[in-house]
N, C-alpha and C positions, 0 to 999 in steps of 0.2 A: 579517428586518428589515421594518418596516412602511413604508408609503408616506411617512408623516410623517418617518421616520428615514432615508429614502433619501438617498444622497449628492447634493450639489448638481447634478452633471451629469445625474443621472437625473431629478431634479425639473424641471430646465430642459427636458429632452427631452419629458417629459410635458406641460409647459406649451406647448411648441412644437407638439406634436401637437394641442392644443386650440385654439390660436390660428389665426385665419383672416386671409386677405388683407384682408377687410372691416374687421376689428378693427384691423389695422395702419394701414389708410387713415384710419380714424376718429381714431386716436391722432395720426397725422401732421397731420390737420386741426386737432386741438387745439393742436399746436405752431404751426401756421400762424396760428391765432387769437391766440396769445400773442406770437409773434415776427415774424410776416410771412414772406413768401416767402424772403427771404434767410436767415432763421433756421431753416428746415426742414432736418433732417439725419436720417440713420439713427440716429445716437447719441441725438439728442434724442427721437426716437420711441421708442427702446428705454427710455430713462429714464422717459418718460411711462407706458409699459406696465409698468415695474418688472422688465424682463428684460434679458438681455445682448444686445449688438449682433448676435451670431450668430443669435439667435432671430428678430429682424426680418429679417436677411439670408436666412433660410430662405424667407421669403415674398417679399421684395423684394431681389433680388441686388445691386442698385445703387441709387444715389439716383435715377437716371433712372427706374428701374422703380417706385420709391416714388412719384415724382411722377405717373406714369401711373395708379397705383392711386388717388391722391388726386383726379386729374382725373376719373376715371370715377365716383368717389363723389360728386363735385359734380354731374355731369351726371345721376346717378341720381335726384337730387331733382327733376328735371323730370317732372311728371305727364303721362302720355300718354292719360289718360282724359278723357271729356267735351269733346272738341274739336269745333269747328264743322264742319258738313258741307261748306260751300263752301270750295274749295281755298285761295283767297287769304287768307280770314280764318283758316283753319286754320293756314297758314304764319305769319301774324302772331301768333296766339295761342301757337304753339309757341315763337316767338322771344321773346315777352314772358316766358314761363315760364323759358326758357333764361337770359335776362338776370337775372331774379329769383334764380335759383339761383346764378349767378355773384356777384351782389351780396350774397348771404347769407353769403359767406366773405371774410374779409380777403384781398386779392390774389387772389380767386378767378379772375378773368379771366386774370391773369398765369400762374397755374398751368395752366389749361386750354390757353391759347394756346401755352405752351411745351412741350407734349407732343404725341405722336402715339399716342393710346391706342386701339388696336383692341380695346376691351373691350366687355362686354355692354351696359352702359347707354349708352355712347357710340354703339354701333352701332344700338341700338333708337331712340335719338333721331334719328340720321341716316336710319334707315329711315322713320320717321314724316314727316320733313321732305321727303325725296325722293319719297315716295309722294304727298304733297300736290302737289308740283310736277308730277309726271307726270300726276296727275289734272287739272291745269290745262292739259294739252295741250302742255307743253314737250317738245322732243325729248330724247332720252337725254343728249346732250352738254349741252344747255342746262340740263336739270334738275341734272346733276352740277355744272356750273360755277356756276349760280345758287345752289345749296346752299353752295358754298364762299364765294361773294360775300357771302351773307347772314351766314354764321357769322363770317367775317373782320370784317365791319362791326360785328357785335354785340360780338365780342371786343375789337376796337380801341376802340370807343366806351366800353365798360365799363372797360377798362384806364385810359383817360383819366379816367373818372369816379372810379375808385378811387385815383387819384394826383393829383387836381386840386390846384393850389396853394392855399394858404390865402387866404381872402377878403382883398381889398385888395392882392394881389400885382400889381404894375404892370410887371413886367420886360418882358413882351412888348410892351405898348403903348409903353413908353419906348424900347425898342430899335428898333421900327418907325419911330417918329416922329423918332428921331435920325438915321436913314439915308435913303437915296433909295429909298423903297418906297411910291410914291403909291397904288397899288391896295390894298396891304395896309393903308395908313393909313386908307383909306375903310372897310375891313371889320374893323378890329382889334377893335372892341367886340363884333362878332358872333362872332369867333373866341374871345373870352373868355367867351361866354355859357355859363353852367353850367346851363341848362335842359335837363338830359339827357333827361328824359322826352319833351320836345318834339323834341329833336334825333333821338331814337330813332325816334319815329313818322314824322318827316320823312324819315329815311333809308329806312324801309320803304316809304313812299309812292313814293320815287324808284326803288327796286329792284323793287317789285311793282305799278307803276302800270298805267294802262290799256293802255300799249303792250305789256304782256305778256298781255293778255286773249286 
């Protein structure tokens, strides 16, 4: 019997042997682009690859594992070459690239924030970030905690950017002004500011300011 004539089970086993976790992650990212984070599933990924669910489950045992592979594939798009020598600007540039990678995928920040991926690309990015912080003279604890602070800031801001209400949405302003929130009423227009590039750089200034020199 030739390979072309092989029973379906054998064909599927051969395909499974040639499929990689990276290919599974790329297919899942395709589903993400089409359907958003809520639409990602093992079944949808298998359909996109044209294989049975068991083939995908061979590489990603659960949906949680599938999301981890997706998150690492997103972070893998962060280039680690050509970074500035000065530690503070190196950190800023790493985080700019991180944000761009998240924004390149629909719900990208939500996927990465919702996982705990101890995978190669994620660890390489964390290594570059923490090395820069240590080069800046931060203690080991401060370097670790500042790395978390920075990543949480970028993930949170980017999640907001990727889910911002449509232009003209006045719900927040109307709710604040209808209640007893005098401080919020003074600031509400700034809370609704969608100048995300400016807010991003402002946040980095606050987290990496002169007080950390």
